[in-house]
N, C-alpha and C positions, 0 to 999 in steps of 0.2 A: 405721572407718578410712576416710580420704578416698580417693575414686576420681577418676581423671581421665576425660576424655571420649574418650581415644584407645584404650580397651580394654586398657590396661596393668594389671598387677597392682596391688593397693592399695599405698600407701606403707607401708613397714615401721614407721615411727615418725612421730609427728605432727611438723609443721614447728616450727622454733624458736619459743619464745614461746607455744606452744599445747600445752604438756605437760599432757595430761589434761584440757584445758578442754572443757566441754560447753556447748551453747547453753542458756541459761535458757528456762524456759516463757515464751512471749510473754504480754504483759499483756492483749492482746485476742486474739480468735480469729484464726486464720491462714486467709487466703483463697488459693485456688489456682485457676489456669486453665491448662488443657493444650490445645494445638492440635496435632492430628494431621493432617498434610496429605500427599496423594499425587496423582500424575498418573494419569489413567484414560483408557482408550481406546487404539486402535492407535497413534495418533501421539503419545500421551502429553501432548497439549495440554489436556486437560480437567482442571481443578482439582477436587479433592474435599477437604473438610476436615471433621473432627469435633472439636467444641469442647466440652470437659467442664470444668465450673466448679463452684465452691462458694464462698460467702462465709464459711463456717465449717466447717473440717475436722472439728471434733468433733461436728457435727450429724448426719453420715451422709447428708445430703441433697445431691444434685448435680443439675445441669442439663446436658443433652446436647443440642446443636444441630448441624446439618449446614449446610454451605455449599459453593457451587460457583464463587464469584467472590471475588477478593481484597477487594473493597469490603465484601462481607458478612462476611468474617472480621474485617476491621478494625472494622466496626460492632459486632460482637459483643464484641470486646475492649474497645472504648470503652465500651459499655454496662455491661459487668462492672466496669470500673475505676470508672465513675461510681457504680454501686451500692455498691462497696466503700468509696469515699470518703464516700458519704452515710452508710453504717453507722458509719464512724469519726467522723462529725461534721465532715468537712472539705468545703470548697467543691470544685466540679468541677475546678478548676485543680490540686488536690492541695496547694496551699500555704495555710498558715493566713494570714489577712489581715495580721497583723503581720510575716509573712515576705515579703510582696510588695514591701516598700520598703526 
């Protein structure tokens, strides 16, 4: 059942046009990156982030890194995206060369 992000109960029925539809198995492995961020310290001005990622959810392997600066979180996300694109055989821009024009 679909859930919303506002902590309401699940929708009693699927939306129109989605009667009993399920997502097909992806053709390639699914990659996931989760950023958990919080403020730390008395003033709450110190950033802390835990970044958990995998390039293949079926592998059971994950990478966990910590960061304390926005730039470090952004760098970790960029690095993960570039690794994902490389695994998929795509250039770092994410677009296939024939899609650039």
